[in-house]
C-alpha positions as a printed Julia matrix, in Angstrom:
593×3 Matrix{Float64}:
  74.08  293.69  -15.03
  74.51  297.32  -15.98
  72.18  298.18  -18.83
  73.27  299.77  -22.05
  70.91  302.52  -20.94
  73.75  303.69  -18.69
  76.64  303.22  -21.06
  77.38  306.8   -22.1
  81.01  307.39  -21.26
  82.95  309.43  -23.77
  86.33  311.04  -24.26
  86.57  314.75  -23.67
  89.07  317.07  -25.33
  90.94  319.53  -23.12
  94.17  321.34  -22.46
  97.4   319.38  -22.8
  99.17  318.89  -19.5
 102.43  317.3   -18.53
 102.71  314.18  -16.45
  99.21  312.81  -15.84
  97.57  312.72  -13.37
  98.93  316.16  -12.43
  96.59  318.93  -13.54
  93.01  320.12  -13.37
  90.32  317.52  -14.05
  86.56  317.44  -14.3
  85.0   314.34  -12.71
  82.12  313.05  -14.87
  79.84  310.1   -14.27
  77.52  308.37  -16.75
  73.82  309.18  -16.36
  71.54  307.67  -18.95
  71.8   307.18  -22.67
  74.4   309.5   -24.2
  74.5   311.62  -21.05
  77.21  312.44  -18.53
  76.93  314.44  -15.33
  79.78  316.62  -14.09
  80.31  316.1   -10.36
  83.33  318.22   -9.44
  86.47  319.96  -10.7
  89.63  318.74   -8.97
  93.25  319.86   -8.92
  95.68  316.94   -8.65
  99.31  317.62   -7.75
 102.41  315.79   -6.63
 103.99  317.44   -3.58
 107.17  316.05   -2.0
 106.63  312.7    -3.68
 103.0   312.41   -2.54
  99.87  312.93   -4.57
  97.21  315.29   -3.31
  93.84  316.45   -4.59
  91.82  319.51   -3.76
  88.36  320.67   -4.72
  88.2   323.54   -7.2
  84.44  323.56   -7.78
  81.46  321.27   -7.29
  78.1   320.62   -8.82
  75.94  322.56   -6.37
  72.91  320.45   -7.26
  74.57  317.35   -5.76
  75.37  318.5    -2.24
  78.73  318.62   -0.56
  81.92  317.17   -2.03
  84.83  316.33    0.26
  88.15  315.16   -1.2
  90.2   312.66    0.78
  93.42  310.73    0.2
  94.85  310.35   -3.29
  97.3   307.62   -4.32
  98.99  306.55   -7.54
 100.33  303.0    -7.58
 101.22  300.81  -10.56
  99.48  303.25  -12.88
  96.19  303.21  -10.92
  94.9   306.48   -9.5
  92.69  306.12   -6.41
  90.91  309.08   -4.86
  88.67  309.01   -1.78
  85.61  311.26   -1.97
  82.5   312.02    0.02
  79.52  312.92   -2.16
  76.43  314.06   -0.26
  77.46  312.01    2.82
  78.24  308.89    0.73
  81.83  307.65    0.96
  83.04  306.57   -2.48
  86.27  306.18   -4.39
  87.32  307.06   -7.89
  89.63  304.46   -9.37
  91.12  305.01  -12.8
  93.85  303.74  -15.09
  96.42  306.45  -15.85
  97.82  306.24  -19.37
  99.86  308.53  -21.59
  96.68  310.37  -22.56
  96.77  313.97  -21.43
  93.05  314.32  -21.89
  91.12  311.57  -20.1
  91.5   309.06  -17.28
  88.85  306.34  -17.56
  87.67  304.83  -14.3
  84.83  303.99  -11.94
  83.15  305.85   -9.1
  81.54  304.04   -6.18
  82.24  301.6    -3.39
  83.11  297.93   -3.81
  81.18  296.37   -6.7
  78.55  299.09   -6.54
  79.99  301.62   -8.92
  79.28  303.61  -12.06
  81.64  304.22  -14.93
  83.25  307.65  -14.74
  86.14  309.67  -16.11
  88.46  312.5   -15.27
  88.58  314.91  -18.21
  91.27  317.57  -18.55
  89.79  321.06  -18.16
  90.62  324.72  -17.61
  87.19  325.45  -16.13
  86.96  326.92  -12.65
  83.25  326.28  -12.1
  80.47  323.96  -13.2
  77.63  325.78  -14.9
  74.19  324.37  -14.22
  73.4   324.69  -17.92
  76.37  322.51  -18.81
  76.51  320.06  -15.92
  74.71  317.48  -18.07
  75.99  316.95  -21.58
  75.71  314.45  -24.38
  78.26  312.6   -26.43
  77.55  310.53  -29.49
  77.28  306.74  -29.53
  78.58  304.5   -32.3
  75.78  303.81  -34.78
  75.24  300.16  -33.77
  74.65  301.27  -30.17
  72.32  304.03  -31.32
  70.3   301.38  -33.13
  70.29  299.19  -30.02
  69.22  302.13  -27.83
  66.27  302.76  -30.16
  65.17  299.11  -29.94
  65.55  299.12  -26.15
  63.54  302.35  -25.84
  60.74  300.75  -27.84
  60.86  297.7   -25.54
  60.58  299.9   -22.45
  57.68  301.86  -23.93
  55.72  298.66  -24.72
  56.28  297.42  -21.18
  55.02  300.74  -19.79
  51.91  300.65  -21.99
  51.18  297.05  -20.99
  51.21  297.97  -17.3
  48.53  300.61  -17.87
  46.49  298.75  -20.51
  42.83  297.86  -20.15
  41.67  294.34  -20.93
  40.7   295.09  -24.54
  44.22  296.39  -25.31
  46.25  293.82  -23.42
  46.13  291.03  -25.99
  47.21  293.38  -28.78
  50.06  294.79  -26.69
  51.18  291.32  -25.64
  51.36  290.32  -29.32
  53.36  293.47  -30.09
  55.64  292.8   -27.15
  56.27  289.21  -28.27
  57.0   290.39  -31.83
  59.39  293.06  -30.56
  61.12  290.56  -28.27
  61.66  288.28  -31.27
  63.0   291.22  -33.27
  65.48  292.1   -30.53
  66.57  288.47  -30.29
  67.39  288.56  -34.0
  69.0   291.97  -34.27
  70.63  292.84  -30.95
  73.46  290.26  -31.0
  74.62  291.49  -34.41
  74.36  295.15  -33.4
  76.45  294.56  -30.29
  78.89  292.38  -32.19
  79.31  295.17  -34.75
  79.94  297.65  -31.94
  82.63  295.54  -30.32
  84.39  294.68  -33.6
  84.07  298.0   -35.46
  84.49  300.39  -32.52
  86.97  298.64  -30.19
  88.45  301.9   -28.89
  85.19  303.54  -27.9
  84.62  303.28  -24.12
  80.93  302.5   -24.59
  81.91  299.31  -26.42
  82.78  297.8   -23.05
  79.11  297.79  -22.09
  78.2   296.35  -25.47
  80.49  293.43  -24.64
  78.89  292.95  -21.22
  75.38  292.91  -22.62
  76.4   290.68  -25.52
  77.85  288.06  -23.19
  74.97  288.36  -20.74
  72.59  287.38  -23.55
  74.84  284.72  -25.1
  72.95  281.87  -23.38
  69.9   282.64  -25.54
  71.59  281.79  -28.83
  73.84  279.06  -30.18
  76.85  281.27  -30.85
  80.06  279.38  -31.72
  82.4   279.0   -28.76
  85.17  280.8   -30.68
  82.96  283.86  -31.14
  82.01  283.99  -27.48
  85.67  283.62  -26.51
  86.57  286.56  -28.76
  83.86  288.7   -27.13
  85.05  287.75  -23.66
  88.67  288.58  -24.46
  87.76  291.97  -25.93
  85.45  292.84  -23.04
  88.09  292.02  -20.42
  90.65  294.12  -22.29
  88.2   297.04  -22.43
  87.37  296.63  -18.73
  91.05  296.89  -17.85
  91.08  300.42  -19.3
  88.69  301.42  -16.48
  90.99  300.07  -13.76
  91.45  296.89  -11.67
  88.08  297.24   -9.91
  86.23  297.24  -13.2
  88.26  294.33  -14.54
  87.62  292.23  -11.43
  83.91  293.0   -11.58
  83.83  292.13  -15.28
  85.62  288.83  -14.7
  82.97  287.84  -12.16
  80.19  288.9   -14.52
  81.64  286.81  -17.34
  81.96  283.77  -15.07
  78.31  284.21  -14.13
  77.11  284.76  -17.7
  79.15  282.09  -19.47
  78.43  279.5   -16.79
  74.93  279.36  -18.31
  76.12  278.77  -21.88
  76.34  275.02  -22.6
  78.77  275.57  -25.48
  81.05  277.84  -23.42
  81.54  275.78  -20.27
  85.27  275.27  -20.95
  85.75  279.05  -21.19
  83.55  279.65  -18.13
  85.57  277.11  -16.17
  88.87  278.73  -17.17
  87.57  282.17  -16.18
  86.27  280.79  -12.88
  89.7   279.3   -12.13
  91.25  282.7   -12.9
  88.76  284.49  -10.63
  89.34  282.01   -7.82
  93.11  282.36   -8.17
  93.37  286.12   -8.63
  90.42  287.4    -6.59
  89.72  284.6    -4.11
  90.84  286.38   -0.96
  89.01  289.59   -1.81
  85.68  287.98   -2.71
  82.68  287.9    -0.43
  81.24  284.51    0.57
  78.43  284.95   -1.98
  80.92  285.78   -4.75
  83.11  282.8    -3.83
  80.04  280.58   -3.93
  79.11  281.83   -7.4
  82.62  281.26   -8.75
  82.97  277.81   -7.2
  79.49  276.86   -8.38
  80.48  277.53  -11.99
  83.78  275.72  -11.48
  82.14  272.58  -10.1
  79.37  272.64  -12.69
  81.78  273.26  -15.57
  84.28  270.6   -14.56
  81.57  268.03  -13.97
  79.72  268.78  -17.21
  82.91  268.62  -19.3
  84.02  265.22  -17.99
  86.49  266.46  -15.37
  84.57  265.47  -12.26
  87.76  264.23  -10.54
  89.13  267.79  -10.61
  85.95  269.2    -9.11
  86.35  267.48   -5.73
  88.35  270.15   -3.82
  86.18  272.95   -5.2
  83.0   271.01   -4.34
  84.2   270.59   -0.76
  84.86  274.32   -0.42
  81.44  275.0    -1.94
  79.83  272.65    0.56
  81.48  274.5     3.44
  80.32  277.87    2.12
  76.79  276.53    1.7
  76.72  275.2     5.26
  77.96  278.51    6.65
  75.41  280.48    4.6
  72.63  278.21    5.85
  73.78  278.69    9.44
  73.9   282.47    8.94
  70.37  282.41    7.49
  69.05  280.31   10.38
  70.7   282.66   12.87
  68.56  285.49   11.47
  65.32  283.61   12.18
  63.67  284.73   15.43
  63.64  282.02   18.08
  60.21  281.01   19.35
  58.48  277.91   20.66
  55.61  276.06   19.01
  53.37  273.33   20.39
  51.75  270.3    18.81
  48.19  270.74   17.6
  45.58  269.82   20.19
  43.35  266.79   19.73
  40.6   267.24   17.14
  36.97  267.57   18.03
  34.73  264.53   17.48
  33.8   263.96   13.79
  36.29  266.6    12.6
  38.19  264.61    9.99
  39.0   267.01    7.15
  42.71  267.25    6.35
  44.05  270.76    5.78
  45.76  271.22    2.41
  47.91  274.34    2.3
  49.24  275.43   -1.09
  51.74  278.27   -1.07
  53.17  279.83   -4.22
  56.58  281.37   -3.66
  59.9   282.13   -5.35
  63.45  281.29   -4.39
  64.48  284.76   -5.61
  61.63  286.44   -3.74
  62.9   288.16   -0.55
  59.5   288.0     1.16
  59.3   284.22    0.65
  61.78  283.57    3.47
  58.91  283.43    5.98
  57.41  280.58    3.95
  60.56  278.51    4.47
  60.36  279.14    8.21
  56.68  278.14    8.32
  57.34  274.88    6.48
  60.13  274.06    8.93
  57.79  274.51   11.88
  54.69  272.8    10.4
  56.27  269.39   11.03
  56.62  270.23   14.73
  52.95  271.14   15.03
  50.91  268.83   12.81
  50.79  265.18   11.79
  50.42  264.16    8.11
  46.86  263.13    8.98
  46.17  266.76    9.93
  48.14  268.93    7.52
  49.5   268.49    4.0
  51.61  271.48    2.97
  52.76  272.09   -0.61
  55.16  274.63   -2.1
  54.81  275.61   -5.75
  57.73  277.66   -7.05
  57.06  280.3    -9.68
  59.26  282.74  -11.58
  58.93  285.74   -9.25
  60.72  288.13   -9.32
  63.1   286.14  -11.54
  63.58  282.6   -12.88
  63.3   279.81  -10.33
  64.99  276.46  -10.95
  62.41  274.77   -8.68
  59.5   275.81  -10.89
  57.82  273.02  -12.86
  55.34  273.27  -15.75
  52.52  271.63  -13.79
  53.05  273.97  -10.85
  52.94  277.01  -13.13
  49.61  275.76  -14.55
  48.32  275.43  -10.99
  49.32  279.07  -10.42
  47.35  280.07  -13.52
  44.33  278.14  -12.19
  44.27  280.15   -8.97
  45.26  283.42  -10.66
  42.22  283.18  -12.95
  39.95  282.32  -10.05
  41.3   284.83   -7.51
  43.12  287.7    -9.28
  43.07  289.91   -6.19
  44.69  287.17   -4.11
  47.49  286.48   -6.56
  48.77  290.01   -7.16
  51.58  289.42   -4.66
  53.89  286.53   -3.82
  53.86  284.51   -1.65
  50.19  283.62   -2.24
  48.61  281.03    0.02
  45.5   278.87   -0.3
  43.86  276.86    2.45
  41.75  274.02    1.04
  41.31  276.07   -2.09
  40.49  279.43   -0.49
  42.94  282.37   -0.52
  44.01  283.58    2.9
  47.01  285.37    4.48
  48.53  286.58    1.21
  51.98  288.1     1.06
  55.12  287.35    3.03
  57.59  289.57    4.81
  61.05  289.78    6.34
  62.35  287.01    8.59
  61.61  289.17   11.62
  57.9   288.56   10.89
  58.25  284.77   10.81
  56.23  284.22   13.98
  53.45  286.6    12.91
  53.13  284.91    9.52
  53.17  281.43   11.01
  50.4   282.38   13.45
  48.29  283.61   10.53
  48.81  280.31    8.72
  47.98  278.29   11.86
  44.73  280.16   12.4
  43.51  279.24    8.92
  44.72  275.64    9.2
  42.98  275.13   12.53
  39.68  276.33   11.08
  39.86  273.59    8.44
  40.75  270.97   11.03
  37.52  271.68   12.91
  35.4   270.59    9.92
  33.91  267.15    9.17
  33.54  265.59    5.71
  31.93  262.4     4.42
  34.13  262.24    1.34
  37.07  259.84    1.57
  40.29  259.7    -0.44
  42.82  256.86   -0.27
  46.16  256.78   -2.06
  48.94  254.29   -2.77
  52.09  254.99   -4.78
  54.87  252.76   -6.1
  58.14  253.46   -7.84
  59.87  251.08  -10.24
  63.02  252.64  -11.64
  62.03  256.05  -12.93
  58.32  255.28  -13.18
  56.07  256.37  -10.3
  52.47  255.1   -10.33
  49.71  256.55   -8.15
  46.47  254.68   -7.4
  43.73  256.78   -5.81
  40.32  255.75   -4.5
  37.5   258.24   -3.94
  34.39  257.28   -1.95
  31.19  259.17   -1.07
  31.81  262.03   -3.49
  28.05  262.51   -3.94
  25.89  262.75   -7.04
  26.56  266.26   -8.36
  29.99  265.66   -9.87
  30.14  267.92  -12.94
  32.72  270.27  -11.36
  34.46  267.8    -9.03
  38.07  266.92   -9.85
  40.64  264.56   -8.43
  44.16  266.01   -8.48
  47.44  264.39   -7.56
  51.0   265.61   -7.0
  54.52  264.3    -6.62
  56.25  266.21   -3.83
  59.94  266.34   -2.95
  60.35  266.5     0.8
  63.6   268.49    0.86
  65.46  270.29   -1.94
  68.75  272.12   -1.45
  68.94  275.14   -3.71
  70.08  278.74   -3.36
  68.1   281.07   -5.56
  69.04  284.41   -4.06
  66.72  285.09   -1.14
  68.92  283.31    1.42
  66.84  280.14    1.7
  68.98  277.05    1.17
  66.57  274.28    2.13
  63.12  274.11    0.54
  60.47  271.77    1.95
  57.58  269.99    0.26
  58.23  271.21   -3.29
  55.71  270.12   -5.94
  57.53  268.55   -8.88
  54.66  267.2   -11.01
  50.91  266.61  -11.05
  50.24  263.11  -12.48
  46.94  263.08  -14.32
  47.48  266.75  -15.21
  46.95  270.05  -13.37
  43.37  270.21  -14.72
  42.59  267.1   -12.7
  40.63  263.95  -13.37
  36.84  264.31  -13.74
  34.84  262.15  -11.35
  31.83  260.39  -12.87
  30.76  258.23   -9.94
  30.44  258.74   -6.21
  32.86  255.86   -5.65
  35.72  255.46   -8.11
  39.3   254.37   -8.63
  41.94  256.18  -10.66
  45.52  255.59  -11.79
  48.11  258.06  -13.02
  51.85  257.83  -13.48
  54.91  259.92  -14.2
  58.31  258.97  -15.6
  60.98  260.85  -13.65
  63.44  260.87  -16.55
  60.78  262.46  -18.77
  59.86  264.84  -15.95
  63.48  265.95  -15.66
  63.53  266.73  -19.4
  60.18  268.52  -19.15
  61.34  270.74  -16.27
  64.63  271.59  -18.0
  62.83  272.36  -21.27
  60.47  274.69  -19.41
  63.39  276.45  -17.73
  65.23  276.74  -21.05
  62.21  278.34  -22.7
  61.58  280.75  -19.84
  65.19  281.91  -19.54
  65.52  282.24  -23.3
  62.54  284.61  -23.38
  63.09  286.5   -20.14
  66.2   286.34  -17.96
  68.77  283.74  -16.85
  68.74  281.65  -13.7
  70.88  283.01  -10.86
  73.23  279.98  -11.08
  73.78  276.91  -13.28
  72.26  274.63  -10.62
  69.04  272.81  -11.55
  68.31  270.32   -8.77
  66.37  267.38  -10.19
  67.52  264.49   -8.03
  63.91  263.75   -7.03
  64.97  262.26   -3.7
  62.61  261.65   -0.77
  59.41  261.8    -2.8
  55.85  261.73   -1.45
  52.51  261.42   -3.23
  49.46  263.58   -2.52
  45.87  263.44   -3.78
  42.9   265.72   -3.21
  39.33  266.26   -4.38
  38.4   269.8    -5.39
  35.24  271.5    -6.59
  36.19  273.69   -9.56
  33.09  275.86   -9.12
  34.05  277.38   -5.77
  37.57  275.8    -5.66
  36.94  274.24   -2.24
  39.04  271.16   -1.45
  36.88  268.57    0.27
  39.54  266.14    1.34
  43.2   265.29    0.81
  45.59  262.47    1.58
  49.33  261.83    1.45
  51.37  258.63    1.27
  54.94  257.41    0.97
  56.1   256.11   -2.4
  56.94  252.43   -2.11
  60.02  251.36   -4.03
  59.89  248.28   -6.22
  62.71  246.42   -7.95
  63.15  247.55  -11.56
  61.73  244.87  -13.9
């Protein structure tokens, strides 16, 4: 989403000319709050029924400018340009105004707002190549709040321990202030200054944040209508981009799903053939979600089938990028070596470097038996919200972050029987290298003996899952020894943005609590349970709170089917964090009473 920090686009007065777009124009592009940068001066003419453009002057600080083909069709001016070796196009809506043509400059959906302003200038002075234009007062007030937010974030990054708590409190207070004031400031901008070009960006930001508040559906619909009308003034490319942004934003608003569904239908109808596979998937995802959530599941069928096909193709494309290499089953253990390796990896479905984790989890099953390796994925909100994150898993992340701050400064972060090793991830091309690093650490654990024994049984009756664990030979010094348990989903289909579609061994809950159960005897039995319906509510509440305070999920999907569940238990020393032994079992289904 473009920030309001780049919204300065303002009308320039100039010499009256006849028959736009014929005449001399200065090409300006937005650069920062209240600032525009002049790129070039162009002469546009119609010769023998064809439009041509030539360069009059350029901004010498920006490198070469080459002018290509110019067309005018259905009131839309399109001009091909090369700016410092980058091929871009200006696309603008030509109106009766003799002074300004509003448009965009860029390629595809990667563009900046721009304008052609009537001019008599023959050169661009360095002293005047950057200039400011005023914002409407509500946007000035917003810009001031946003600048304060950015400054607090900067200070927090550099703060020492004694200042961090104070700055965090200030940041929370300022975030609450923005949550209260920003919607009204942006609403005032869009209603009181509808003709100002900058108001378009106010509409975008307003709708992008709409999921955080319970705005009436009628108000959101009014914002969406105004924003689309404003976008159209910048040309078809801007309108199409805006339509997709509104589908994405409103698909997350529970009280705007009807509007989001209508916009998604419009995007699919009007833009379908021009959309990339990822854009089609986003549109269809909102369509299916919206239709299903509003009681129109029967209409969702054809869209769901298309979505399924896109998902399968995307998964195949992702798998095709994974280097091909062979792995071999783990060799027989040495005598008395009976410790099970427990690998805990913290990753994010929006984290590009977490792709190697997905590859490793795919190959683990080819190498080790469950009696040798238990692998767990905990999803955390890095670099953005992750629908596979669960409150218990986030507490587990805090546990290791407090214990090993230098090992948790990057994601993925991996722990082998409680000890940090092989941190970080990498591109898919490094899948084999990363897997080898994991295997080396796993094999070290598998060479170790232990006297401690853990047994586990799990049963499911309806939504209730009950775990019964037995610990034997834990020893006498038990003050820091904890039993921990987890419910793990074997396979979850979810696309969070990093290309991974299938996630293996995802931790969904930790019955008995992430802090664990204190052992008081060398031999003991323990029971813990979780209600899956309550767990679903708990996960969704956690996601709601996180997205309300930070940023939205990349799609409406929140997979909580809890299919193919396993149970895991382990005994860990909270002094040195070493995991003595672990065990995994299937969850036996029982008839619901």
